[in-house]
Backbone as numpy.savetxt, mean C-alpha at the origin, in Angstrom:
# Nx Ny Nz CAx CAy CAz Cx Cy Cz
-40.83 -25.89 1.84 -40.00 -26.52 0.80 -39.24 -25.47 -0.01
-39.93 -24.34 -0.31 -39.26 -23.29 -1.07 -38.10 -22.69 -0.28
-38.30 -22.56 1.05 -37.24 -22.03 1.90 -36.04 -22.97 1.90
-36.29 -24.28 1.94 -35.21 -25.27 1.92 -34.41 -25.18 0.62
-35.10 -25.04 -0.49 -34.43 -24.96 -1.79 -33.57 -23.69 -1.89
-34.08 -22.59 -1.34 -33.34 -21.33 -1.39 -32.07 -21.43 -0.55
-32.20 -22.01 0.66 -31.03 -22.16 1.53 -30.00 -23.07 0.89
-30.47 -24.15 0.28 -29.55 -25.09 -0.37 -28.79 -24.42 -1.51
-29.48 -23.59 -2.29 -28.82 -22.87 -3.38 -27.76 -21.90 -2.84
-28.09 -21.22 -1.72 -27.12 -20.30 -1.12 -25.88 -21.04 -0.63
-26.08 -22.22 -0.05 -24.95 -23.02 0.42 -24.06 -23.43 -0.75
-24.67 -23.88 -1.82 -23.90 -24.30 -2.99 -23.16 -23.12 -3.62
-23.82 -21.96 -3.65 -23.17 -20.76 -4.20 -21.95 -20.38 -3.35
-22.10 -20.40 -2.03 -20.99 -20.05 -1.14 -19.83 -21.02 -1.29
-20.13 -22.28 -1.48 -19.07 -23.28 -1.67 -18.30 -23.02 -2.96
-19.02 -22.69 -4.03 -18.33 -22.37 -5.29 -17.51 -21.10 -5.16
-18.05 -20.10 -4.43 -17.33 -18.85 -4.23 -16.05 -19.08 -3.43
-16.11 -19.94 -2.41 -14.91 -20.26 -1.64 -13.85 -20.93 -2.51
-14.29 -21.77 -3.43 -13.34 -22.42 -4.33 -12.63 -21.40 -5.21
-13.39 -20.42 -5.70 -12.79 -19.36 -6.53 -11.81 -18.53 -5.71
-12.19 -18.19 -4.46 -11.31 -17.40 -3.61 -10.02 -18.15 -3.29
-10.11 -19.46 -3.12 -8.90 -20.26 -2.85 -7.93 -20.18 -4.03
-8.47 -20.19 -5.24 -7.61 -20.09 -6.43 -6.93 -18.72 -6.47
-7.71 -17.65 -6.21 -7.15 -16.30 -6.24 -6.12 -16.12 -5.13
-6.38 -16.71 -3.96 -5.42 -16.65 -2.86 -4.10 -17.30 -3.24
-4.18 -18.47 -3.86 -2.95 -19.16 -4.28 -2.17 -18.35 -5.31
-2.91 -17.66 -6.20 -2.24 -16.81 -7.18 -1.53 -15.65 -6.48
-2.20 -15.04 -5.48 -1.59 -13.92 -4.74 -0.34 -14.37 -3.99
-0.39 -15.57 -3.39 0.79 -16.08 -2.67 1.95 -16.30 -3.64
1.65 -16.89 -4.80 2.70 -17.14 -5.78 3.31 -15.84 -6.29
2.46 -14.84 -6.55 2.97 -13.54 -7.00 3.80 -12.87 -5.92
3.38 -12.98 -4.67 4.10 -12.36 -3.55 5.52 -12.94 -3.46
5.63 -14.26 -3.43 6.94 -14.89 -3.27 7.82 -14.67 -4.50
7.20 -14.64 -5.67 7.97 -14.39 -6.89 8.57 -12.99 -6.87
7.75 -11.99 -6.51 8.26 -10.61 -6.45 9.26 -10.45 -5.31
9.03 -11.14 -4.21 9.94 -11.05 -3.07 11.35 -11.52 -3.45
11.43 -12.57 -4.27 12.73 -13.08 -4.70 13.36 -12.16 -5.75
12.52 -11.52 -6.58 13.05 -10.68 -7.65 13.35 -9.26 -7.20
12.73 -8.85 -6.10 12.85 -7.46 -5.65 14.27 -7.17 -5.19
14.87 -6.18 -5.80 16.26 -5.81 -5.50 16.28 -4.37 -5.00
16.25 -4.22 -3.68 16.32 -2.88 -3.09 17.78 -2.45 -3.01
18.11 -1.39 -3.72 19.50 -0.94 -3.82 19.86 -0.11 -2.60
20.54 -0.72 -1.64 20.95 -0.02 -0.43 22.36 0.55 -0.53
23.12 0.10 -1.53 24.51 0.54 -1.63 24.61 2.04 -1.92
23.69 2.57 -2.74 23.74 4.00 -3.06 23.50 4.83 -1.81
22.54 4.40 -1.00 22.27 5.12 0.25 23.46 5.06 1.19
24.15 3.93 1.23 25.33 3.81 2.09 26.46 4.72 1.61
26.60 4.83 0.29 27.63 5.74 -0.26 27.31 7.18 0.10
26.04 7.57 -0.02 25.65 8.92 0.36 25.89 9.17 1.84
25.57 8.18 2.66 25.79 8.33 4.10 27.27 8.57 4.40
28.13 7.80 3.74 29.57 7.96 3.99 30.06 9.32 3.50
29.46 9.82 2.42 29.85 11.13 1.89 29.40 12.25 2.83
28.12 12.19 3.23 27.58 13.26 4.07 28.09 13.18 5.51
28.63 12.03 5.89 29.17 11.92 7.25 30.44 12.76 7.41
31.06 13.13 6.32 32.28 13.94 6.38 32.04 15.39 6.00
30.81 15.70 5.56 30.49 17.06 5.11 29.52 17.70 6.10
29.79 18.93 6.43 28.89 19.68 7.30 27.82 20.34 6.42
26.65 19.73 6.39 25.59 20.22 5.50 25.11 21.62 5.87
25.28 21.99 7.12 24.82 23.32 7.55 25.60 24.44 6.86
26.75 24.11 6.29 27.56 25.11 5.58 27.12 25.30 4.13
26.21 24.46 3.67 25.76 24.54 2.28 24.46 25.34 2.22
24.48 26.42 1.51 23.30 27.28 1.39 22.45 26.79 0.22
21.65 25.76 0.50 20.80 25.17 -0.53 19.56 24.57 0.14
18.37 24.70 -0.48 17.15 24.14 0.14 17.24 22.64 0.42
18.00 21.91 -0.39 18.09 20.47 -0.19 18.87 20.10 1.07
19.60 21.07 1.62 20.40 20.79 2.80 19.84 21.48 4.05
18.77 22.27 3.90 18.18 22.98 5.03 17.14 22.10 5.71
16.77 22.50 6.91 15.71 21.78 7.61 14.41 21.91 6.82
13.63 20.80 6.80 12.39 20.84 6.00 11.41 21.84 6.61
11.01 22.76 5.78 10.07 23.79 6.20 9.26 24.22 4.99
8.15 24.86 5.25 7.29 25.30 4.16 6.43 24.17 3.64
5.73 24.40 2.52 4.84 23.38 1.95 5.61 22.14 1.53
4.91 21.03 1.53 5.57 19.74 1.28 4.86 18.99 0.16
5.63 18.34 -0.67 5.06 17.44 -1.67 4.92 16.06 -1.04
3.69 15.62 -0.81 3.42 14.35 -0.13 2.94 13.33 -1.17
3.72 12.29 -1.37 3.38 11.25 -2.34 2.72 10.10 -1.60
1.50 9.75 -1.99 0.76 8.63 -1.41 0.74 7.48 -2.42
1.37 6.36 -2.08 1.48 5.22 -2.99 0.36 4.24 -2.69
-0.59 4.12 -3.61 -1.72 3.20 -3.46 -1.75 2.24 -4.66
-2.75 1.38 -4.66 -2.84 0.36 -5.70 -3.80 0.79 -6.81
-3.76 0.05 -7.88 -4.66 0.31 -8.99 -6.00 -0.39 -8.79
-6.00 -1.45 -7.97 -7.20 -2.24 -7.71 -7.48 -2.30 -6.22
-8.67 -2.78 -5.88 -9.08 -2.87 -4.49 -8.74 -4.22 -3.88
-9.61 -4.67 -2.96 -9.42 -5.95 -2.25 -8.16 -5.94 -1.39
-7.89 -4.80 -0.74 -6.70 -4.71 0.11 -7.06 -4.47 1.57
-8.32 -4.60 1.91 -8.71 -4.52 3.31 -8.44 -3.18 3.98
-8.62 -2.08 3.28 -8.45 -0.76 3.88 -7.03 -0.23 3.88
-6.08 -0.96 3.25 -4.69 -0.51 3.23 -4.54 0.82 2.49
-5.19 0.94 1.35 -5.13 2.19 0.57 -5.71 3.36 1.35
-6.80 3.09 2.07 -7.44 4.16 2.84 -6.52 4.69 3.92
-5.78 3.80 4.59 -4.86 4.24 5.64 -3.71 5.06 5.06
-3.23 4.68 3.88 -2.16 5.44 3.23 -2.64 6.86 2.91
-3.81 6.97 2.32 -4.32 8.29 1.93 -4.65 9.13 3.16
-5.23 8.52 4.19 -5.54 9.27 5.41 -4.29 9.87 6.02
-3.20 9.08 6.06 -1.94 9.59 6.62 -1.39 10.72 5.77
-1.46 10.57 4.44 -0.95 11.61 3.54 -1.77 12.89 3.64
-3.09 12.75 3.73 -3.97 13.93 3.83 -3.69 14.68 5.13
-3.48 13.96 6.22 -3.15 14.62 7.48 -1.86 15.41 7.38
-0.88 14.85 6.68 0.39 15.56 6.49 0.20 16.84 5.69
-0.58 16.76 4.61 -0.83 17.95 3.78 -1.60 19.00 4.58
-2.57 18.55 5.38 -3.35 19.50 6.18 -2.48 20.21 7.21
-1.51 19.51 7.78 -0.68 20.10 8.84 0.45 20.96 8.28
0.97 20.59 7.10 2.13 21.30 6.54 1.79 22.17 5.34
0.67 21.89 4.70 0.38 22.55 3.44 1.16 21.88 2.33
0.88 22.24 1.11 1.60 21.65 -0.02 0.66 20.95 -0.98
1.16 19.90 -1.61 0.43 19.21 -2.68 0.42 17.71 -2.42
-0.76 17.11 -2.60 -0.89 15.66 -2.51 -0.67 15.06 -3.88
0.24 14.10 -3.97 0.54 13.41 -5.21 0.11 11.95 -5.04
-0.85 11.52 -5.84 -1.44 10.19 -5.70 -0.86 9.25 -6.76
-0.44 8.06 -6.31 -0.03 6.99 -7.21 -1.10 5.90 -7.12
-1.80 5.62 -8.22 -2.79 4.54 -8.22 -4.23 5.03 -8.19
-5.11 4.26 -8.78 -6.53 4.61 -8.91 -7.23 4.68 -7.56
-6.91 3.74 -6.65 -7.60 3.70 -5.36 -7.32 4.96 -4.54
-6.12 5.49 -4.64 -5.81 6.72 -3.93 -6.64 7.89 -4.43
-6.90 7.93 -5.72 -7.73 8.99 -6.29 -9.14 8.92 -5.72
-9.65 7.70 -5.56 -11.00 7.53 -5.02 -11.10 8.07 -3.60
-10.14 7.72 -2.76 -10.17 8.18 -1.37 -9.88 9.66 -1.26
-8.99 10.19 -2.10 -8.70 11.62 -2.07 -9.94 12.43 -2.47
-10.69 11.92 -3.45 -11.93 12.59 -3.85 -12.93 12.59 -2.70
-12.94 11.52 -1.92 -13.83 11.44 -0.75 -13.46 12.52 0.26
-12.17 12.75 0.46 -11.71 13.78 1.40 -11.84 15.18 0.81
-12.15 15.27 -0.49 -12.27 16.55 -1.18 -10.95 17.34 -1.10
-9.86 16.61 -1.35 -8.52 17.21 -1.32 -7.99 17.27 -2.75
-7.50 18.43 -3.21 -6.91 18.49 -4.55 -5.65 17.64 -4.62
-5.41 17.06 -5.77 -4.26 16.17 -5.91 -3.79 16.12 -7.36
-2.57 15.64 -7.53 -2.01 15.33 -8.84 -1.86 13.82 -8.90
-2.35 13.19 -9.97 -2.42 11.73 -10.02 -1.44 11.16 -11.05
-0.91 9.98 -10.72 -0.08 9.19 -11.62 -0.63 7.76 -11.66
-0.39 7.02 -12.73 -0.91 5.65 -12.83 -0.35 4.75 -11.73
-1.07 3.65 -11.48 -0.62 2.68 -10.50 0.65 1.98 -10.92
1.30 1.34 -9.97 2.61 0.73 -10.20 2.48 -0.54 -11.04
3.30 -0.63 -12.07 3.42 -1.84 -12.87 4.86 -2.32 -12.77
5.04 -3.58 -12.40 6.38 -4.08 -12.09 7.35 -3.92 -13.24
6.89 -4.15 -14.46 7.81 -4.13 -15.59 8.32 -2.72 -15.92
7.60 -1.68 -15.50 8.04 -0.30 -15.78 8.12 0.50 -14.48
8.42 -0.17 -13.40 8.40 0.47 -12.07 9.38 1.63 -11.97
10.62 1.43 -12.43 11.62 2.49 -12.30 11.35 3.64 -13.26
10.80 3.35 -14.43 10.41 4.43 -15.34 9.33 5.30 -14.70
8.37 4.65 -14.03 7.33 5.41 -13.34 7.92 6.25 -12.22
8.89 5.68 -11.50 9.54 6.41 -10.41 10.24 7.66 -10.94
10.89 7.54 -12.09 11.59 8.70 -12.66 10.62 9.77 -13.12
9.46 9.36 -13.63 8.45 10.35 -14.03 7.96 11.14 -12.83
7.70 10.45 -11.73 7.25 11.13 -10.51 8.38 12.02 -9.98
9.61 11.51 -10.00 10.76 12.29 -9.55 10.91 13.59 -10.35
10.77 13.51 -11.67 10.90 14.69 -12.52 9.83 15.72 -12.19
8.61 15.26 -11.95 7.53 16.20 -11.59 7.84 16.89 -10.27
8.29 16.12 -9.29 8.57 16.70 -7.97 9.68 17.75 -8.06
10.71 17.47 -8.85 11.82 18.44 -8.95 11.40 19.68 -9.72
10.51 19.54 -10.66 9.98 20.72 -11.35 9.24 21.63 -10.36
8.45 21.01 -9.49 7.71 21.79 -8.49 8.67 22.44 -7.48
9.75 21.75 -7.14 10.74 22.32 -6.23 11.40 23.53 -6.86
11.75 23.43 -8.14 12.39 24.54 -8.83 11.46 25.75 -8.92
10.15 25.49 -8.97 9.17 26.59 -9.01 8.95 27.19 -7.63
9.49 26.54 -6.59 9.32 27.03 -5.23 8.04 26.58 -4.57
7.36 25.58 -5.15 6.09 25.12 -4.58 6.29 24.13 -3.43
7.42 23.44 -3.41 7.69 22.45 -2.37 8.96 22.83 -1.60
8.91 22.59 -0.30 10.11 22.75 0.51 10.67 21.42 0.98
9.88 20.37 0.80 10.33 19.03 1.18 9.53 17.99 0.40
10.01 16.76 0.40 9.32 15.65 -0.26 9.21 14.51 0.73
7.98 14.06 0.95 7.73 12.91 1.82 6.89 11.89 1.05
7.11 10.63 1.35 6.38 9.55 0.68 5.71 8.68 1.73
4.39 8.51 1.60 3.63 7.62 2.48 3.33 6.36 1.68
3.72 5.22 2.23 3.57 3.98 1.46 3.41 2.80 2.40
2.79 1.71 1.91 2.71 0.49 2.72 4.00 -0.30 2.60
4.37 -0.98 3.67 5.55 -1.84 3.65 5.19 -3.19 4.23
5.60 -4.24 3.54 5.28 -5.60 3.96 6.35 -6.12 4.91
5.93 -6.45 6.14 6.83 -7.10 7.09 6.93 -8.58 6.76
5.80 -9.16 6.39 5.72 -10.55 5.96 4.47 -10.69 5.10
4.14 -11.90 4.73 2.94 -12.11 3.91 1.68 -11.64 4.62
1.65 -11.76 5.94 0.42 -11.47 6.69 0.54 -10.22 7.56
1.65 -9.50 7.46 1.84 -8.32 8.31 2.32 -7.15 7.47
1.64 -5.98 7.64 1.98 -4.79 6.88 1.86 -3.56 7.77
2.57 -2.53 7.40 2.48 -1.28 8.14 2.62 -0.10 7.18
2.18 1.07 7.63 2.28 2.29 6.84 3.52 3.05 7.28
4.37 3.44 6.33 5.60 4.16 6.64 5.63 5.50 5.91
6.37 6.42 6.48 6.59 7.72 5.84 8.08 7.94 5.70
8.53 8.18 4.48 9.94 8.40 4.21 10.15 9.85 3.76
11.15 10.51 4.32 11.52 11.87 3.93 12.66 11.78 2.92
12.40 12.18 1.69 13.42 12.13 0.64 14.22 13.42 0.54
13.55 14.53 0.76 14.21 15.84 0.78 13.63 16.67 1.91
14.43 17.48 2.59 15.85 17.74 2.36 16.72 16.54 2.77
17.92 16.47 2.21 18.85 15.40 2.52 19.51 15.69 3.86
19.87 14.62 4.56 20.46 14.79 5.87 21.59 13.80 6.06
22.52 14.15 6.91 23.63 13.27 7.23 23.15 12.20 8.19
23.87 11.07 8.29 23.50 10.03 9.25 23.46 10.59 10.66
22.51 10.13 11.45 22.35 10.66 12.81 23.53 10.27 13.69
24.01 9.03 13.54 25.09 8.56 14.40 26.35 8.32 13.56
27.33 9.14 13.73 28.59 8.96 13.02 29.72 9.55 13.85
30.85 8.86 13.83 32.01 9.31 14.57 33.04 9.98 13.64
32.69 10.09 12.37 33.62 10.69 11.42 33.72 12.19 11.65
34.91 12.70 11.64 35.11 14.13 11.85 34.63 14.91 10.64
33.86 15.96 10.90 33.34 16.79 9.82 34.46 17.60 9.18
34.32 17.78 7.86 35.32 18.53 7.10 34.73 19.89 6.74
35.51 20.92 6.88 35.09 22.26 6.48 35.14 22.32 4.95
33.96 22.47 4.32 33.91 22.41 2.85 34.64 23.58 2.20
34.88 24.64 2.97 35.62 25.78 2.39 37.08 25.43 2.14
37.57 24.36 2.76 38.96 23.96 2.60 39.15 22.96 1.46
38.04 22.57 0.80 38.12 21.56 -0.25 37.90 22.23 -1.60
38.65 21.79 -2.60 38.51 22.31 -3.96 37.64 21.34 -4.76
36.53 21.85 -5.29 35.60 21.04 -6.07 35.60 21.52 -7.52
35.41 20.58 -8.44 35.27 20.96 -9.84 33.95 21.67 -10.07
32.93 21.28 -9.34 31.62 21.96 -9.38 31.34 22.50 -7.99
30.40 23.42 -7.93 30.04 23.96 -6.62 29.35 22.88 -5.79
29.42 23.04 -4.48 28.82 22.05 -3.59 27.31 21.99 -3.78
26.71 23.11 -4.12 25.26 23.13 -4.36 24.89 22.28 -5.57
25.69 22.38 -6.64 25.44 21.58 -7.83 25.63 20.10 -7.56
26.66 19.77 -6.77 26.89 18.37 -6.42 25.71 17.83 -5.62
25.24 18.65 -4.68 24.10 18.24 -3.85 22.85 18.04 -4.70
22.60 18.95 -5.64 21.43 18.82 -6.51 21.50 17.53 -7.33
22.67 17.24 -7.87 22.83 16.03 -8.68 22.63 14.77 -7.85
23.23 14.73 -6.67 23.06 13.57 -5.80 21.60 13.41 -5.37
20.95 14.52 -5.07 19.54 14.46 -4.67 18.67 13.95 -5.83
18.99 14.40 -7.03 18.23 13.97 -8.20 18.33 12.45 -8.38
19.56 11.91 -8.25 19.74 10.46 -8.37 19.10 9.72 -7.20
19.26 10.27 -6.01 18.78 9.61 -4.79 17.25 9.47 -4.79
16.55 10.54 -5.12 15.09 10.51 -5.09 14.55 9.51 -6.11
15.13 9.47 -7.32 14.68 8.51 -8.32 14.90 7.08 -7.87
16.09 6.81 -7.31 16.40 5.45 -6.83 15.48 5.05 -5.68
15.30 5.97 -4.75 14.49 5.68 -3.56 13.03 5.45 -3.93
12.50 6.26 -4.84 11.12 6.07 -5.28 10.93 4.70 -5.95
11.90 4.29 -6.76 11.82 2.97 -7.39 11.79 1.86 -6.36
12.61 1.97 -5.33 12.62 0.96 -4.27 11.30 0.96 -3.50
10.80 2.15 -3.19 9.54 2.25 -2.45 8.39 1.68 -3.27
8.38 1.95 -4.57 7.32 1.39 -5.42 7.34 -0.13 -5.39
8.55 -0.72 -5.39 8.65 -2.17 -5.33 8.14 -2.72 -4.02
8.51 -2.09 -2.90 8.04 -2.52 -1.58 6.53 -2.36 -1.45
5.99 -1.30 -2.04 4.54 -1.08 -1.99 3.79 -2.14 -2.78
4.33 -2.51 -3.92 3.72 -3.55 -4.73 3.72 -4.89 -3.99
4.81 -5.18 -3.29 4.90 -6.41 -2.50 3.86 -6.40 -1.39
3.73 -5.27 -0.72 2.75 -5.15 0.35 1.33 -5.28 -0.20
1.10 -4.77 -1.39 -0.21 -4.87 -2.02 -0.62 -6.33 -2.21
0.30 -7.17 -2.69 0.00 -8.58 -2.91 -0.29 -9.31 -1.60
0.50 -8.98 -0.56 0.27 -9.59 0.74 -1.05 -9.17 1.35
-1.38 -7.88 1.25 -2.64 -7.39 1.80 -3.83 -7.98 1.06
-3.69 -8.19 -0.25 -4.78 -8.80 -1.01 -5.02 -10.24 -0.54
-3.93 -10.97 -0.30 -4.08 -12.35 0.21 -4.81 -12.34 1.55
-4.43 -11.44 2.46 -5.05 -11.39 3.78 -6.53 -11.04 3.68
-6.87 -10.12 2.79 -8.27 -9.74 2.62 -9.09 -10.92 2.07
-8.51 -11.65 1.12 -9.19 -12.82 0.57 -9.35 -13.91 1.62
-8.34 -14.07 2.47 -8.41 -15.07 3.54 -9.53 -14.72 4.53
-9.62 -13.46 4.90 -10.68 -13.02 5.80 -12.06 -13.20 5.16
-12.17 -12.90 3.87 -13.45 -13.07 3.18 -13.84 -14.55 3.14
-12.86 -15.42 2.89 -13.14 -16.86 2.87 -13.64 -17.34 4.21
-13.03 -16.89 5.28 -13.46 -17.30 6.62 -14.87 -16.81 6.93
-15.19 -15.58 6.53 -16.54 -15.07 6.77 -17.58 -15.87 5.99
-17.25 -16.23 4.75 -18.19 -17.03 3.95 -18.37 -18.41 4.55
-17.29 -19.01 5.05 -17.39 -20.33 5.67 -18.23 -20.28 6.94
-18.07 -19.22 7.72 -18.90 -19.06 8.92 -20.37 -18.89 8.55
-20.63 -18.12 7.50 -22.02 -17.94 7.05 -22.59 -19.26 6.55
-21.76 -20.07 5.90 -22.23 -21.36 5.40 -22.56 -22.32 6.54
-21.80 -22.26 7.62 -22.12 -23.10 8.77 -23.51 -22.77 9.33
-23.81 -21.48 9.42 -25.12 -21.06 9.91 -26.23 -21.50 8.95
-25.94 -21.38 7.64 -26.94 -21.81 6.65 -27.19 -23.31 6.72
-26.15 -24.09 6.95 -26.32 -25.54 7.05 -27.14 -25.91 8.27
-26.88 -25.24 9.40 -27.68 -25.50 10.60 -29.14 -25.14 10.37
-29.34 -24.00 9.68 -30.71 -23.59 9.36 -31.37 -24.58 8.41
-30.60 -25.08 7.44 -31.12 -26.03 6.47 -31.57 -27.33 7.16
-30.70 -27.87 8.03 -31.06 -29.11 8.72 -32.22 -28.91 9.69
-32.30 -27.72 10.30 -33.42 -27.44 11.19 -34.74 -27.44 10.42
-34.77 -26.71 9.28 -35.98 -26.68 8.46 -36.31 -28.06 7.90
-35.27 -28.80 7.54 -35.49 -30.13 6.96 -36.08 -31.08 8.00
-35.57 -31.04 9.22 -36.13 -31.89 10.28 -37.57 -31.49 10.60
-37.83 -30.19 10.62 -39.19 -29.72 10.87 -40.14 -30.21 9.77
-39.65 -30.17 8.51 -40.49 -30.64 7.40 -40.74 -32.14 7.51
-39.70 -32.90 7.91 -39.87 -34.36 8.06 -40.84 -34.66 9.20
-40.68 -33.94 10.31 -41.58 -34.16 11.45 -43.02 -33.84 11.07
-43.22 -32.75 10.34 -44.57 -32.39 9.93 -45.16 -33.44 9.00
-44.34 -33.96 8.07 -44.82 -35.00 7.15 -45.18 -36.27 7.91
-44.37 -36.63 8.91 -44.67 -37.83 9.70 -45.95 -37.65 10.50
-46.14 -36.45 11.07 -47.38 -36.22 11.82 -48.59 -36.29 10.92
-48.49 -35.69 9.74 -49.61 -35.72 8.80 -49.90 -37.14 8.34
-48.82 -37.90 8.09 -49.01 -39.29 7.67 -49.65 -40.12 8.77
-49.19 -39.93 10.01 -49.75 -40.66 11.14 -51.22 -40.31 11.35
-51.52 -38.98 11.25 -52.91 -38.56 11.42 -53.81 -39.12 10.32
-53.27 -39.20 9.09 -54.07 -39.76 7.98 -54.34 -41.25 8.20
-53.32 -41.98 8.64 -53.50 -43.42 8.89 -54.50 -43.65 10.02
-54.44 -42.80 11.08 -55.40 -42.95 12.17 -56.81 -42.65 11.69
-56.95 -41.68 10.79 -58.27 -41.33 10.28 -58.85 -42.47 9.48
-58.06 -43.05 8.58 -58.56 -44.17 7.77 -58.75 -45.44 8.60
-57.94 -45.59 9.66 -58.12 -46.74 10.55 -59.46 -46.67 11.25
-59.84 -45.50 11.72 -61.14 -45.33 12.36 -62.28 -45.60 11.37
């Protein structure tokens, strides 16, 4: 009887837990679609840069931002502030750590979960707070300013960002974006212009630095938004998987409950029958 009561309590607890998870799942879905509609990824700036660099021969510019990426790299790993993402944060940090190990440089962590996994790998890092939608671009500019300070000190030769990207509500992947050095579009039919034949108000190096400064800030803001969207989708998927596991466990508990209950009824009937036969005799 005590075993039956314990199983019944576990079943009721699991049912209440599933109800709570359903509410949290619905909240995650609503947040995902709301952010998806509000998210404005600015592609026009990148297109303008592509059209500009398609006419300029970057190899003629003697500046680190225009050279092939070499030397130590600043690797930014974008993770969440909270868990329940089904290992998404761990995959981001693992990819970033592998990049730092192969190239050298500095790991820059965005979000509390990334700090936890980086500490597990025993990798030194510089940390920034997790992404908040209302101040997303301000956070991107803070990270951008830190990265450029390190570049000016000669600590970084390139900047790469490892982040999750949401393909849909239920599908996500890990991407790596190279922000610096800047490069011209791979496929272009525009004839290159010899920059020595053009008169500029500022030097080409200064123009490149300014464009890179704007580009990295804009790109980081867009990446932070995409990462936040992926975070909401991954949380929904993790909650869905947890709900299914709890429901499967509840099915087993119910089968066990009915088995014990039938055994208890059978035993009671046998005892009752034996008692009646004893008194009949």
